ZABA-677111 format. One record per residue (C-alpha): x, y, z. Coordinates in Angstrom, 3 decimals. Layout:
<node><px>X</px><py>Y</py><pz>Z</pz></node>
...
END
This chain:
<node><px>-60.502</px><py>24.873</py><pz>-28.079</pz></node>
<node><px>-58.752</px><py>28.210</py><pz>-27.828</pz></node>
<node><px>-58.142</px><py>30.000</py><pz>-31.020</pz></node>
<node><px>-54.668</px><py>31.389</py><pz>-31.699</pz></node>
<node><px>-53.227</px><py>34.134</py><pz>-33.534</pz></node>
<node><px>-49.999</px><py>33.598</py><pz>-35.510</pz></node>
<node><px>-48.517</px><py>37.080</py><pz>-36.623</pz></node>
<node><px>-45.461</px><py>37.756</py><pz>-38.907</pz></node>
<node><px>-44.283</px><py>40.752</py><pz>-40.765</pz></node>
<node><px>-42.820</px><py>40.331</py><pz>-44.463</pz></node>
<node><px>-40.830</px><py>42.302</py><pz>-46.689</pz></node>
<node><px>-39.884</px><py>41.097</py><pz>-49.876</pz></node>
<node><px>-40.710</px><py>37.628</py><pz>-48.939</pz></node>
<node><px>-41.972</px><py>36.253</py><pz>-52.064</pz></node>
<node><px>-39.465</px><py>33.181</py><pz>-52.271</pz></node>
<node><px>-40.270</px><py>32.086</py><pz>-48.641</pz></node>
<node><px>-43.889</px><py>33.261</py><pz>-47.972</pz></node>
<node><px>-45.541</px><py>30.098</py><pz>-49.674</pz></node>
<node><px>-43.589</px><py>27.757</py><pz>-47.599</pz></node>
<node><px>-44.376</px><py>29.733</py><pz>-44.509</pz></node>
<node><px>-48.084</px><py>29.583</py><pz>-44.948</pz></node>
<node><px>-48.181</px><py>26.023</py><pz>-46.125</pz></node>
<node><px>-46.454</px><py>25.372</py><pz>-43.044</pz></node>
<node><px>-49.260</px><py>26.748</py><pz>-41.042</pz></node>
<node><px>-51.641</px><py>25.223</py><pz>-42.726</pz></node>
<node><px>-50.075</px><py>21.974</py><pz>-42.481</pz></node>
<node><px>-50.524</px><py>22.131</py><pz>-38.474</pz></node>
<node><px>-52.796</px><py>19.692</py><pz>-36.544</pz></node>
<node><px>-54.219</px><py>22.166</py><pz>-34.195</pz></node>
<node><px>-56.899</px><py>23.855</py><pz>-36.281</pz></node>
<node><px>-58.578</px><py>26.727</py><pz>-34.480</pz></node>
<node><px>-55.893</px><py>29.550</py><pz>-35.712</pz></node>
<node><px>-55.519</px><py>32.491</py><pz>-37.878</pz></node>
<node><px>-52.618</px><py>33.892</py><pz>-39.722</pz></node>
<node><px>-51.905</px><py>37.497</py><pz>-40.041</pz></node>
<node><px>-49.287</px><py>38.662</py><pz>-42.252</pz></node>
<node><px>-47.905</px><py>42.342</py><pz>-42.243</pz></node>
<node><px>-46.589</px><py>43.345</py><pz>-45.729</pz></node>
<node><px>-44.378</px><py>45.906</py><pz>-45.263</pz></node>
<node><px>-44.341</px><py>47.477</py><pz>-48.509</pz></node>
<node><px>-42.568</px><py>44.808</py><pz>-50.348</pz></node>
<node><px>-41.608</px><py>45.581</py><pz>-53.879</pz></node>
<node><px>-41.639</px><py>42.098</py><pz>-55.167</pz></node>
<node><px>-44.802</px><py>39.559</py><pz>-55.659</pz></node>
<node><px>-45.140</px><py>38.799</py><pz>-51.882</pz></node>
<node><px>-48.776</px><py>40.401</py><pz>-51.534</pz></node>
<node><px>-49.770</px><py>38.406</py><pz>-54.825</pz></node>
<node><px>-48.371</px><py>34.967</py><pz>-53.545</pz></node>
<node><px>-50.434</px><py>35.506</py><pz>-50.143</pz></node>
<node><px>-53.351</px><py>36.182</py><pz>-52.258</pz></node>
<node><px>-53.421</px><py>32.963</py><pz>-54.193</pz></node>
<node><px>-54.127</px><py>31.107</py><pz>-50.768</pz></node>
<node><px>-57.870</px><py>31.009</py><pz>-50.410</pz></node>
<node><px>-58.127</px><py>30.144</py><pz>-46.541</pz></node>
<node><px>-59.930</px><py>32.555</py><pz>-44.782</pz></node>
<node><px>-57.631</px><py>32.146</py><pz>-41.849</pz></node>
<node><px>-55.051</px><py>33.746</py><pz>-43.632</pz></node>
<node><px>-55.086</px><py>37.665</py><pz>-43.831</pz></node>
<node><px>-52.978</px><py>40.154</py><pz>-45.314</pz></node>
<node><px>-52.307</px><py>43.760</py><pz>-44.602</pz></node>
<node><px>-50.458</px><py>44.923</py><pz>-47.292</pz></node>
<node><px>-48.546</px><py>47.851</py><pz>-48.559</pz></node>
<node><px>-47.959</px><py>49.399</py><pz>-45.138</pz></node>
<node><px>-44.719</px><py>51.177</py><pz>-44.069</pz></node>
<node><px>-44.547</px><py>51.228</py><pz>-40.388</pz></node>
<node><px>-41.971</px><py>50.537</py><pz>-37.196</pz></node>
<node><px>-42.471</px><py>47.380</py><pz>-35.725</pz></node>
<node><px>-44.218</px><py>49.008</py><pz>-32.825</pz></node>
<node><px>-47.055</px><py>49.860</py><pz>-35.115</pz></node>
<node><px>-46.993</px><py>46.491</py><pz>-36.784</pz></node>
<node><px>-47.276</px><py>44.812</py><pz>-33.611</pz></node>
<node><px>-50.094</px><py>47.362</py><pz>-32.592</pz></node>
<node><px>-51.976</px><py>46.842</py><pz>-35.674</pz></node>
<node><px>-51.765</px><py>42.877</py><pz>-35.555</pz></node>
<node><px>-52.877</px><py>42.926</py><pz>-31.977</pz></node>
<node><px>-56.039</px><py>45.245</py><pz>-32.761</pz></node>
<node><px>-56.905</px><py>42.850</py><pz>-35.750</pz></node>
<node><px>-56.529</px><py>39.577</py><pz>-33.851</pz></node>
<node><px>-59.886</px><py>37.757</py><pz>-33.063</pz></node>
<node><px>-58.390</px><py>35.342</py><pz>-30.725</pz></node>
<node><px>-57.991</px><py>34.067</py><pz>-27.113</pz></node>
<node><px>-54.436</px><py>33.813</py><pz>-27.423</pz></node>
END
């Protein structure tokens, strides 16, 4: 089974990030990783993400960057086939 990366950027997503992560966790496909780039949120986004104990959920927090650099970082961070 091939491993899949799910990559998302987030800014002040405290209200929605828990629902998004839970949606990914409920998928039937099991060989995945979730990479979240927190683009220097000033709410509790990073804390909400850190409450998840699943090692498949990774957060790169407090980064200010353009979408180009965000995409490059996540592509370098991934450890998958797709």
